[in-house]
N, C-alpha and C positions, 0 to 999 in steps of 0.2 A: 160100229167100228171099235175093235178091241184096242185098249190103250197099251202102248209099249212103255216099259220102264227101263231107262238107262241108268245103271249103277256105275259110277266112276270111282275106282278104288285107287287112291293116291298114296304114294310113299311121301314121307315128310322131308328128311334131310337130303339136300342136293336135288330136290325136286320142287316142292312148294316153297321151301326156304333154303338159304345157304348158311351154313354154320361150320361144319367140319372143313369144308374147302377154304373157308376164310381162315380158320385157325391153323391149318397146316400149309397154307399158301398156295394150294393147287389151283384155286380159282384164278388168282392173279397171274400165276405162272403160265396159264393157258394163253395169256395175251402177249407173250413174248416181249416183256419189258415195258409195255405201255401202262400197266397197272402197278401201283405202289404196293408191294407185297407186305411191307410192315404195317401200312395203314389197314389193310385187310385183316391182318392178324390182330391188331389192336381192336378193331370193330368186333371181331369174333370173341375176343376175351371179355369185352364189355357185355356182350349178349350173354355169355356164359355166366358171368358174375350175377347179372340180374335174374337169370333163370333160376339159379341155385338159391338166390336170396328169397325170391317169391315162393319157391317150393318149400323152403324151410320155415319161413315166417308166416305164411298164410295157407299152406296146403298140406300141413302135417307131415312133410317129407322126412324129417328126422325121425319121426315115430314109425313110419310105415315103409321106408324105402326098401327094407328087406322082404316085404310081402307084396311084391308086384302082382297086380291082377291084370288080365288081358283086356278088361273093360270095366267101367265104373259100376255097372249093375251086376257084377259077377257074384256078389254076396247079398243081393237084395232079399233073398229068402230069409236071411237072418235079421233083417231090419224090422223091428216091431212097430215102427212109426212113431216112436216117442218124440215129444216136443223137446227140441234140443236148444231152445233159446237161452236156458240158464244152465246148460250142461257144462261141466268142468272137464274138458278134454285133457288137461294137464294132471288131473288127480283122480282119474277113473280106474287106475290100476291096469290099464291096457298092457297086455303081454303077448307073447307068441300066440297067434290065432289058431291054436290046435283044437280048441274046444268051442262049443256054441257060444259061451259067454263072451270070449274074446273075438270071435267072428262077428258077433253083434256089435261090439265096440268098434271094430274095423269098418263094418257096414255103416255105422253112424258117420265116421270120418269121410267115407266115400260119398255119402249123401250130401254132406256139407260142401265137399269139393264140387259136386255136380251143381249145387245151388250157386256157388260162387262163379262157376263157369257160365251159367245162364245169366248172371248179373253182368258179367264182363268186368274188366279191370277198372273201368270208370265207376262201377258200383261198389268197388272195394277200396280203391286208393284215391288220394286227394288229387286235386287239379294240378298242383305243382309237379307231382310225381308223373302224372300222365303226360304233361308237356315234355318232361325229360325223356320219357320212352318214345314219344312220337318223334322227337328230334333225332334220336338214335335210329329209328326206323327210316326217316327221311335221308339221313346221311348214308345209311347202308344201301338204300334203294338207289341213291345217286351213284355210289361207288360201283354198284353191280349193274349199272345201265338199266335200271328199272326192273330187275328180276322179280323183286318182291311184289310190286304193284301189278306187274304183268301177270304173275301167277294168280294173284287175287282176282284180277279181271277175268282170267280164264275160268276160275272157279265160279264166278258170278254167271258167266255165260253158260257154264255147264249146269248151273242150278235151274235155269229156265229153258236152255236150248236156244241157240242163236236164231234158228228158223222160227221157233215158237214166239220169241219176243218180237221179231220183225213182223210176223203176221198179225200179232196182237196190236201192235202200234198202228198198223195200216187199217185194220178193220174196225177197231174200237177207239180210235183217237178222239179224245174229248168226250166220250160217252160216259166214262166212269164205270164201265162194265168190264169185269174180268171174266172171260169165258174159259171153260176147261179146254186144255190143249190135248192133242192126240198122244203126246209123249210126256211121261213124268221123268224127272231127272233128280238123282240122289248122289251127293258127294260123301264118300266114306274114306277115312284115313286109317291106314294100317302101317304103323311105324315099328321099326326094330328097337327103338328106344323104350325105356320104361315108361309106364303110363302117366304118372304125375308130371314129370318134366315135359312130356309130350303135350299134355293139356296146357301147361303154362306157356309152352312155345306157341301153341295155337292162339292163346290170348295175346301174347306180346307181339306176334307177327300178324295180328289183326285178321285171323282166319275163323274166329269163333262164331261170327254171324253167318258163316257159310258152311261150317261143319259142326253139327250139334254134338253134345257130349256123348250121346248114345251111339254116334257113328265114329268114335275114336277107339281104335283097337291097338293094343301093344302086343307085338309078336315076340317080345324079349325072351320069354320062356317056352312058348308053345310053337313058335315058328309061323311063318307067313302062310304056309299051306293050310294049317289048322284054322287060322283066322279066315282065310278065304272060304273054307268049308262052312264055318259058322255063318258067314255073310250069305252064302248061297242058301242055306237052310232058312235063315231069317227072312230073306226076301223071296222065298220060293212062291212063285205064282206064274200064271201064263204070260207069255210075251215079255219075259225079263231078259235083259242083256247086260253083260258085265264087261268092263274094260279096265285093265290095270295100267297105271302110269307111274313109272319109277326109274331109278338109275342103277339098281343093283341086280346081281345074279339071282338072289333068293326069290324076289318077287317075279322075275322072269321065268324061273324054273317052276314056281308054283302056278303061275298063269298057264304055262304049257300043260301041266298036269290037269288043270281045270278046263283046258281047251278054251281059254279066254284070250282075246287079243291083248297084246302087250305093247305099250308105247315106251320106248327107251329114251330117257332124258340124257342129253349130252351137254356137258359144261362148255365145250369149245365154242368160241365166238364164230358167228356166221352160220351155225347149224340151226335148222328150223325146229328141231326137237329140243328146245330149251326155252327160257324166258328172257327177253321177249322173243317171240317166234311161234311157239305152240299155240294153236287156236282150237276151239271146239269143233270147227269144220274138219281139221286134221284128225282129231280124235274120232269124229264121226265116221271118217273114212275107214279107220281100223274096225269100228263096230260093224260097218257094212260089209267089209271083206269077209268077216267070220260069220255074221248072222244074215247077211243080205239086207237090202234096203227096206225099211218098213213101209215106205211110200209105194214100192212095187207090190208089196203084199196087199196093201189097201186097194191099189188099182185093180188087182185080180178079183177082189171081193166085189 
């Protein structure tokens, strides 16, 4: 039986997280007066402050913000693998990366960023700071009626597939045995924001355990279509299926060109294509409309 791979390609802002709509009040306004607009704006400003602070203090953003890359491994060919434990990033003479020397220095920084992402915020910052950020997350989750935690839960379901996890629990309960499933599931993020702040958002909004740094792409300079093409080439193998989930016209248009299903997120309350509301079962419906049901194919075999 051939394994099917489902690749979920997520937008970030106003899809997995809420930030812009908090800052400009559009999220609260959709509730026709039942949400405190100013509270949402204040939450958004606090997130924005922390994102920029972490970018600058721990992720070299002041040094490299003008050299946005579409993904962290974009300059890996220039990285000679040097031990960076005693490397002085403040005095290495890093300048515009037009030559191989400065591209290598930039590659060093990207490598360290990848390592910090793998560690997670708790591996970089102290307990007191983590408590502060977790409290902000909880306040925002409550204000948005669990948008953040519901999006996180959907990502978790997409990571294993709801049907896969159910059948595993039924067949192997108590055995301690993990059996291979018929379907592999991969979460990829393609955001229109620049790369480093997007990685920091993943960390702050507790998405880093569900989306690896290799699967975070910035379309800031290259556009979403180009990122989608890279992703298709990267995961090119038999029985691969892609689905795009986002709120914007650009990812919708790019998905149409790629002939991939597109799930449009809608902020308005009561809509099933939002959080809470959207489930892996709903996303699976979009997969099956375009690709057909993998179960039906297996039955034919």
